[in-house]
C-alpha positions in Angstrom: -20.3 -0.4 6.4 -16.6 -0.6 5.6 -17.3 -2.9 2.7 -19.8 -0.5 1.2 -17.4 2.4 1.5 -14.6 0.3 0.0 -16.8 -0.7 -2.9 -17.7 2.9 -3.5 -14.0 3.9 -3.6 -13.2 1.1 -5.9 -16.0 2.0 -8.3 -14.9 5.7 -8.2 -11.3 4.6 -9.0 -12.5 2.5 -11.9 -14.5 5.4 -13.2 -11.5 7.7 -12.9 -9.3 5.3 -14.8 -11.9 4.7 -17.5 -12.4 8.4 -17.9 -8.7 9.1 -18.2 -8.3 6.3 -20.8 -11.2 7.7 -22.8 -9.7 11.1 -22.6 -6.5 9.8 -24.0 -8.3 8.0 -26.8 -10.3 11.1 -27.6 -7.1 13.1 -27.9 -5.6 10.6 -30.3 -8.7 10.5 -32.4 -8.8 14.3 -32.6 -5.2 14.3 -33.8 -5.9 11.6 -36.4 -8.9 13.6 -37.6 -6.8 16.7 -37.9 -4.2 14.8 -40.0 -7.0 13.5 -42.3 -8.3 17.0 -42.9 -4.8 18.1 -43.9 -4.1 15.2 -46.2 -7.5 15.2 -47.9 -8.7 12.6 -50.5 -11.9 10.6 -51.0 -10.9 7.6 -49.1 -9.5 9.7 -46.3 -12.6 11.7 -46.3 -14.7 8.6 -45.8 -12.4 7.4 -43.1 -12.6 10.9 -41.6 -16.4 10.6 -41.3 -16.1 7.3 -39.6 -13.5 8.7 -37.2 -15.8 11.7 -36.5 -18.6 9.3 -35.6 -16.3 7.4 -33.2 -15.1 10.7 -31.7 -18.7 11.8 -31.0 -19.5 8.5 -29.3 -16.3 8.5 -27.2 -16.8 12.2 -26.4 -20.4 11.6 -25.2 -19.4 8.6 -23.1 -16.5 10.5 -21.6 -18.7 13.5 -20.6 -21.2 11.2 -19.0 -18.5 9.4 -17.0 -17.0 12.7 -15.9 -20.4 13.8 -14.6 -20.8 10.5 -12.7 -17.4 10.9 -11.1 -18.3 14.5 -10.1 -21.5 13.3 -8.4 -19.7 10.5 -6.6 -17.1 12.9 -5.2 -19.8 14.4 -3.0 -18.3 17.9 -3.4 -20.4 21.0 -2.7 -23.5 21.2 -4.9 -22.4 24.6 -6.3 -19.1 23.1 -7.4 -20.6 20.0 -8.9 -23.4 21.8 -10.7 -21.0 24.4 -12.1 -18.9 21.7 -13.7 -22.0 19.8 -15.0 -23.3 23.0 -16.6 -20.0 23.8 -18.2 -19.6 20.2 -19.5 -23.2 20.3 -21.0 -23.2 23.7 -22.6 -19.5 24.1 -23.4 -18.5 20.5 -23.8 -15.1 21.0 -25.5 -14.0 23.9 -23.3 -15.4 22.2 -20.3 -13.6 18.9 -21.1 -10.2 20.7 -21.3 -10.9 22.7 -18.2 -11.9 19.6 -16.3 -8.6 17.8 -17.2 -6.7 20.9 -16.0 -8.7 21.9 -12.9 -11.6 19.7 -12.2 -10.4 16.5 -10.6 -10.8 16.4 -6.8 -7.8 14.4 -5.6 -8.2 15.2 -1.9 -10.8 12.5 -1.3 -9.2 9.9 -3.6 -6.0 10.5 -1.6 -3.8 10.9 -4.7 -1.0 12.2 -2.5 -1.5 9.7 0.2 -0.1 12.1 2.7 2.6 12.9 0.1 3.9 9.4 0.2 4.9 9.4 3.9 3.1 8.8 7.1 3.2 12.5 8.1 1.1 12.2 11.2 3.3 9.4 12.7 6.5 11.4 11.9 5.1 14.6 13.4 3.8 12.7 16.5 7.3 11.2 17.1 9.0 14.6 16.6 6.5 16.4 18.8 7.0 14.0 21.6 10.7 14.7 21.5 10.8 18.5 21.0 7.5 19.9 22.2 6.2 17.7 25.1 8.1 19.6 27.8 6.7 23.0 26.8 4.2 24.9 29.0 2.6 27.7 27.1 -0.2 29.7 28.8 -3.0 30.5 26.4 -5.5 33.4 26.6 -9.1 32.3 26.8 -11.4 33.1 23.9 -10.1 33.5 20.4 -6.6 32.3 21.0 -7.7 29.2 22.9 -10.2 28.3 20.1 -7.7 28.7 17.3 -5.0 26.8 19.1 -7.3 23.8 19.6 -8.5 23.9 16.0 -5.1 23.9 14.5 -3.7 21.3 16.8 -6.5 18.9 15.7 -6.8 19.7 12.0 -3.1 20.0 11.1 -1.1 19.1 14.2 0.1 22.7 14.3 1.7 22.5 17.7 2.0 25.7 19.8 5.5 26.8 20.6 6.3 29.5 23.1 10.0 30.4 23.1 10.2 32.4 19.9 11.0 35.8 18.4 9.4 37.3 15.3 10.0 40.4 13.3 7.5 41.5 10.7 9.0 43.3 7.7 6.6 45.2 5.4 9.0 46.6 2.8 9.8 44.3 -0.1 13.3 45.6 -0.8 14.2 45.3 2.9 12.7 41.8 3.0 14.9 40.6 0.1 18.0 42.3 1.6 17.4 40.5 4.9 16.9 37.2 3.1 20.1 37.7 1.2 22.0 38.6 4.4 20.6 35.5 6.1 21.7 33.2 3.3 25.1 34.8 3.2 25.6 34.1 6.9 24.8 30.4 6.6 27.5 28.0 7.7 25.9 24.6 7.8 22.7 24.2 5.7 20.0 26.1 3.9 16.5 24.8 3.1 14.4 26.7 0.6 11.1 26.3 -1.2 9.8 28.9 -3.7 6.8 29.0 -6.0 8.3 31.3 -8.7 11.8 32.2 -9.7 12.7 34.5 -12.6 15.7 34.3 -14.8 16.5 38.0 -14.3 18.9 40.1 -12.3 17.2 39.2 -9.0 17.0 35.5 -9.8 20.7 35.5 -10.9 21.8 37.3 -7.8 20.2 34.5 -5.6 21.6 31.8 -7.9 25.2 33.2 -7.7 24.9 33.5 -3.9 23.7 29.9 -3.5 26.5 28.6 -5.8 29.0 30.5 -3.7 27.7 29.0 -0.5 27.5 25.5 -1.9 31.2 25.8 -3.0 32.1 26.7 0.6 30.5 23.5 1.8 27.1 24.7 2.9 24.4 22.0 2.4 21.6 23.4 0.2 18.2 21.9 -0.6 15.9 23.9 -2.8 12.4 22.9 -3.9 10.9 24.9 -6.7 7.4 24.6 -8.2 7.7 23.1 -11.7 4.7 24.8 -13.3 5.4 28.2 -11.9 9.1 27.9 -13.1 8.4 26.6 -16.6 10.2 29.6 -18.1 13.3 29.0 -16.0 16.0 27.8 -18.5 17.8 24.6 -18.0 21.1 26.5 -17.9 19.9 28.2 -14.7 19.0 24.9 -13.1 22.1 23.0 -14.2 24.5 25.7 -12.9 23.0 25.3 -9.4 23.1 21.5 -9.6 26.6 21.5 -10.9 27.7 23.6 -7.9 26.2 21.0 -5.5 22.8 22.7 -4.8 20.0 20.0 -4.5 17.6 21.9 -6.8 14.5 19.7 -7.2 11.1 20.4 -8.9 7.8 19.9 -7.1 5.5 17.6 -9.0 7.0 18.1 -12.5 4.4 18.2 -15.3 5.6 16.8 -18.7 2.3 16.5 -20.6 0.0 19.3 -19.2 -3.3 18.1 -20.8 -3.0 14.6 -19.5 -1.3 15.3 -16.1 -3.7 15.6 -13.2 -1.0 17.1 -11.0 -0.9 20.4 -12.8 -3.6 21.9 -10.7 -1.9 21.2 -7.4 1.1 23.4 -6.9 3.5 24.2 -4.0 2.8 27.9 -3.3 5.1 28.1 -0.2 7.9 30.6 0.1 10.3 29.6 2.9 14.0 29.8 3.7 15.5 28.1 6.8 19.1 29.0 7.6 21.2 26.7 9.8 18.0 25.5 11.6 17.9 28.7 13.6 16.3 31.4 11.4 13.4 31.2 9.0 12.0 33.6 6.5 8.4 33.2 5.6 6.2 35.4 3.4 4.5 36.0 0.1 7.6 37.2 -1.8 8.7 35.3 -4.9 12.1 35.7 -6.5 12.3 38.2 -9.5 12.7 41.8 -10.5 8.9 42.2 -10.6 8.6 41.5 -6.9 11.2 44.2 -6.1 9.2 46.9 -7.9 11.3 47.0 -11.0 8.5 46.7 -13.6 6.7 49.8 -14.8 3.2 48.3 -14.7 3.2 47.0 -11.1 5.5 49.6 -9.7 6.1 49.2 -6.0 5.4 45.6 -4.9 3.9 45.5 -1.4 4.6 42.2 0.4 5.3 41.0 4.0 8.0 38.8 5.5 8.2 37.2 8.9 11.7 36.6 10.3 11.3 33.8 12.8 13.6 32.3 15.4 13.0 29.9 18.2 11.2 26.6 18.7 8.8 27.3 15.8 11.7 26.4 13.6 11.3 22.8 14.5 7.8 22.8 12.9 9.0 24.6 9.8 11.9 22.3 9.4 9.7 19.2 9.8 7.2 20.6 7.2 10.1 21.3 4.7 11.6 17.8 5.2 8.2 16.2 4.6 8.1 18.1 1.3 11.6 17.1 0.6 10.9 13.5 1.1 8.0 13.8 -1.4 10.2 15.3 -4.1 13.4 13.5 -3.5 12.6 10.3 -1.6 15.3 11.2 0.9 13.9 10.7 4.4 15.6 13.1 6.9 12.8 13.0 9.5 14.3 10.2 11.6 14.9 11.9 15.0 18.7 11.4 14.8 18.9 12.9 11.3 16.4 15.6 12.2 18.7 16.7 15.1 21.3 17.8 12.6 18.9 20.3 11.0 17.9 22.2 14.0 19.7 24.6 16.3 19.6 23.6 19.9 22.0 26.2 21.2 21.1 28.8 23.9 20.2 32.1 22.4 20.0 34.0 25.7 17.5 36.9 25.5 17.0 36.8 21.8 13.9 34.6 22.3 10.9 35.6 24.5 7.4 34.4 25.2 6.0 34.6 21.7 3.4 31.8 21.0 3.4 30.7 17.4 1.6 27.9 15.5 2.8 26.9 12.0 -0.1 25.8 9.8 0.5 23.8 6.6 -2.3 23.2 4.2 -2.7 21.4 0.9 -4.5 18.6 -0.9 -2.5 16.0 1.0 -4.4 16.8 4.2 -7.9 15.7 5.2 -9.0 19.2 6.1 -8.7 22.6 4.4 -6.6 23.8 7.3 -6.0 27.4 6.5 -9.6 27.8 5.2 -10.8 26.5 8.6 -8.4 28.9 10.3 -9.9 31.9 8.5 -13.4 30.8 9.0 -12.9 30.3 12.8 -11.0 33.5 13.3 -13.6 35.6 11.4 -16.6 33.8 13.1 -15.1 34.3 16.6 -13.9 37.9 16.2 -15.4 40.4 18.6 -14.0 43.8 17.7 -12.1 43.9 14.4 -10.9 42.0 11.4 -8.1 43.4 9.1 -7.2 41.6 5.9 -4.7 42.2 3.1 -4.8 39.9 0.1 -4.2 40.1 -3.6 -7.3 38.0 -4.4 -10.7 37.7 -2.7 -12.5 34.6 -4.0 -14.9 33.3 -1.3 -17.0 30.2 -0.8 -20.4 30.5 0.7 -19.1 29.8 4.3 -16.4 32.5 4.2 -18.8 35.0 2.7 -21.4 34.2 5.3 -18.8 34.5 8.1 -17.7 37.9 6.9 -21.3 39.2 6.5 -22.4 37.8 9.8 -19.4 39.4 11.6 -20.0 42.7 10.0 -23.7 42.7 10.9 -22.8 41.8 14.5 -20.8 45.0 14.7 -17.3 43.7 14.0 -15.2 46.3 12.1 -13.9 44.7 8.9 -11.3 46.3 6.6 -10.0 44.5 3.5 -7.2 45.9 1.3 -6.9 44.6 -2.2 -4.8 45.6 -5.3 -6.1 48.5 -7.4 -4.8 46.9 -10.6 -5.0 43.3 -11.9 -2.3 40.8 -12.3 -4.7 38.0 -13.3 -7.9 39.0 -15.2 -10.2 36.4 -13.8 -9.4 36.6 -10.1 -9.3 40.5 -10.2 -12.8 40.8 -11.6 -14.0 37.8 -9.7 -12.8 39.5 -6.5 -14.7 42.6 -7.3 -18.0 40.6 -7.7 -18.0 40.3 -3.9 -17.6 44.0 -3.2 -21.2 45.1 -3.2 -22.7 42.5 -0.9 -19.9 42.9 1.6 -20.1 46.7 1.6 -23.8 46.6 2.0 -23.4 45.1 5.5 -20.6 47.5 6.5 -17.4 45.9 5.3 -14.8 48.5 4.3 -13.0 47.7 1.0 -9.9 49.5 0.0 -7.9 49.4 -3.3 -4.1 49.8 -2.9 -2.8 52.7 -5.0 0.9 52.9 -4.3 1.7 49.8 -6.4 0.6 46.2 -6.2 -0.7 44.6 -3.0 0.6 41.1 -2.6 0.8 40.7 1.2 -1.3 38.0 2.9 -2.2 39.3 6.3 -5.0 38.5 8.8 -5.2 40.5 12.1 -8.1 39.7 14.4 -9.1 41.8 17.5 -5.6 43.3 17.5 -4.3 40.1 19.3 -3.8 37.4 16.6 -1.7 37.8 13.5 -1.7 35.4 10.5 1.1 35.8 8.0 2.2 33.5 5.2 1.7 32.4 1.6 -2.0 31.8 1.4 -4.2 34.2 -0.6 -7.8 34.6 0.5 -9.1 32.6 -2.4 -10.3 29.1 -3.2 -7.1 28.1 -5.0 -5.0 28.7 -1.9 -7.5 27.2 0.4 -8.3 24.0 -1.6 -5.6 23.3 -4.2 -2.2 24.8 -3.3 0.3 23.7 -0.7 0.5 26.7 1.6 2.1 27.8 4.8 0.9 30.3 7.5 2.4 31.4 10.8 -0.3 32.2 13.4 1.3 34.5 15.9 -0.1 35.4 19.3 2.3 38.2 20.2 1.4 41.8 21.0 4.6 43.2 19.6 4.3 41.4 16.2 0.6 42.4 16.0 1.6 46.1 16.6 4.2 45.9 13.8 1.6 44.4 11.4 -1.0 47.0 12.5 1.4 49.9 11.8 2.0 48.5 8.3 -1.7 48.0 7.8 -2.5 51.6 8.7 0.2 52.8 6.3 -1.4 50.7 3.6 -4.8 52.2 4.3 -3.2 55.7 3.8 -1.9 54.5 0.4 -5.3 53.1 -0.6 -8.6 54.4 -1.9 -11.8 53.3 -0.1 -14.4 51.9 -2.5 -17.6 53.8 -2.2 -20.7 51.7 -2.3 -22.9 54.3 -4.1 -20.2 55.0 -6.7 -19.6 51.2 -7.1 -23.2 50.6 -7.8 -23.0 52.9 -10.8 -20.5 50.8 -12.6 -21.4 50.0 -16.2 -22.8 46.8 -17.7 -19.5 45.7 -19.1 -17.9 45.8 -15.7 -20.8 44.0 -14.1 -20.7 41.3 -16.8 -17.0 40.7 -16.3 -17.5 40.4 -12.5 -20.4 38.0 -12.9 -18.7 35.8 -15.5 -15.4 35.5 -13.6 -17.3 34.7 -10.4 -19.3 32.0 -12.3 -16.0 30.3 -13.0 -14.4 30.8 -9.6 -15.8 27.5 -8.1 -13.9 25.7 -10.9 -10.5 27.2 -10.0 
């Protein structure tokens, strides 16, 4: 049995390698053909025809091999058939899209647990920092989610915590700046997007100041999301002593399979005692300073307590991946957590920190959403900028609504990305037909990622409710079982409802053919994203 599986994996690796070589050859032939067309001449034209014939053969073989690789991946039939149809009917576009977005590296273990034995490291740390904890768990939803997340992502439950949910973006950034300003030992940061504008420069200058004062700073930024960040911005941080390191840099986009897998996490840990986790990127746009978006609605969780151990471990795993510096040895790890007594600042506030990404064997946050929705008994409240669902999530939402669970979803009323905006709207009718309430935020742009189930469980973090966050991006979510935090999130959710327009089913059904076509076309491509 093991030999058969090993042979299958070897065959798939060979096919992947051959496909990549053929893709490179095809690219070189296309460039050569373009040069011949520009130069002209009879001899060159004859050679050009020969080159074109070779291109056609190589192209056909490449497409066939890609289709074989897709079938061997044993992905969902919808995903596989969607790619095959695109490759057959739009071969050139499909080929380019496949190189960008199509390759499934989860099963081929490209990341190999991001180059480190994460499970062993987390087991060792959990034995040292979590084994003595006794955390009573409510039966029902809380118990089911706890067991799921412990098993699929080693998201250990910590009890002695405090959490504050901030639902105003300007206040969130102010608190973040204040926290960084108060740092005395070390700052660990990871951000998806950083802009070279007033907000980005404010953060840069603050970090440079702290580094010059001896604060140890490690900063992971996503290379693709920060392509526009100038070298001068990066060099000024590094010159001051900030360890400013890109996540999976992409030098040749068309030939780099890493491009589709990005670090979408936004996290700051100060002195190992306070963490800031949410959906907010760094830039003027995210503080409501651009006319098109206006007010930018996001959420931030300010976390303290034993959950910091989990957040710090996750950051240091990422740090090893980007820098090869291993700080997860228990003696080194001790330096990056705060073990001091904080008196009454911490209370009984159970929290699980859930990390998800293509380096794991499970789609951890997707499973969290599916389980929470499927086990809800009274209500489900969701805020998300995007709503791109697979069949399982769509069925879970529809089934819950038919069963009498009240479901309310708040989305943006304006697009920031054409395809996901119209793809999201393609799900509206079938959800509203079973009683799901859909709202479009009117005050500005909705970017918060919130899940509230039965008014007792709160999920807050970086993951959108779409297939990219669930399957491709590295994401981070705090699952909080605390009445006070849930009440804070509920209060903000009700304020958002008041600033939103409910989508009326009958009115929505009257939309014109152009709108329906955009929705259907964008939904067609959603399994490829």
